C-alpha positions in Angstrom: 152.5 147.8 103.1 151.4 144.2 102.8 151.3 144.2 99.0 153.3 141.3 97.5 154.1 140.1 94.0 154.5 136.5 92.9 158.3 136.8 93.4 157.9 137.6 97.1 159.0 141.3 96.6 157.0 143.5 98.9 156.3 147.2 98.8 157.9 148.7 101.9 157.0 152.4 101.3 154.6 154.1 98.9 153.7 157.6 97.7 151.0 159.0 95.5 152.5 159.6 92.0 152.2 163.4 92.6 154.0 163.3 96.0 156.7 161.1 94.5 157.2 163.6 91.6 157.5 166.5 94.1 160.2 164.6 96.0 162.1 162.9 93.2 161.8 165.4 90.3 160.1 165.7 86.9 158.9 162.4 85.5 159.9 161.5 82.0 158.4 158.6 80.0 161.3 156.6 78.7 161.4 153.6 76.3 164.0 151.0 77.0 165.2 147.6 75.6 166.4 144.6 77.5 169.8 144.0 75.9 169.8 140.3 76.7 166.3 139.5 75.4 165.5 142.4 73.0 162.3 143.0 74.8 161.1 146.6 74.6 159.5 148.2 77.7 158.6 151.6 79.1 159.6 153.1 82.3 159.4 156.4 84.2 162.6 158.3 85.0 162.3 161.1 87.6 164.9 163.9 87.0 165.8 166.0 89.9 168.4 168.4 88.4 170.4 165.5 86.9 169.8 163.0 89.8 167.8 160.2 88.0 165.5 157.8 89.7 164.1 154.9 87.6 160.6 153.6 88.2 159.4 150.6 86.2 155.7 150.2 85.3 154.1 147.4 87.3 151.6 144.9 85.9 148.7 147.2 86.3 150.4 149.9 84.3 152.4 148.1 81.7 150.1 149.0 78.8 149.9 152.7 79.8 151.5 155.4 77.6 152.4 158.9 78.8 148.8 160.3 78.1 147.3 157.4 80.2 149.6 158.2 83.1 148.8 161.9 83.0 145.0 161.2 82.8 145.3 158.6 85.7 147.9 160.5 87.8 145.6 160.8 90.8 144.9 157.1 90.8 148.6 155.9 90.6 151.1 155.2 93.3 154.8 154.5 93.4 156.1 151.8 95.7 159.6 151.3 97.0 160.0 147.5 96.8 162.0 145.3 99.2 164.5 144.9 96.4 165.2 148.7 96.5 163.5 149.3 93.1 160.6 151.7 92.4 157.3 150.5 90.8 154.4 152.5 89.4 151.0 150.8 90.1 147.3 151.3 90.3 145.6 150.7 93.6 142.6 148.3 93.5 140.4 151.2 94.5 141.2 153.0 91.2 139.8 150.3 89.1 137.4 151.7 86.6 133.7 150.6 86.8 132.3 149.7 83.4 128.8 150.8 82.7 127.5 147.8 80.7 123.8 148.3 81.2 
């Protein structure tokens, strides 16, 4: 996939969130803290009978909570990055149209 972040990390493989969960296990919403900076952040951890796969929330999902993820589950993808880490993200096609008029 040609998607690239500012740090030149590219998505090399992607799944729908639902397909990823079927393959990697039950998703759990997990709060973490960066020990070096004290920054708090959320992540998903997929549990496949004790085999854990961590997936960080990409920029488009950083402010989502567990209810948002469940509500948007059909519009979310998980990408395997070129740095061998997984990222949850929204596709551009899943952007919500605002009815302003």
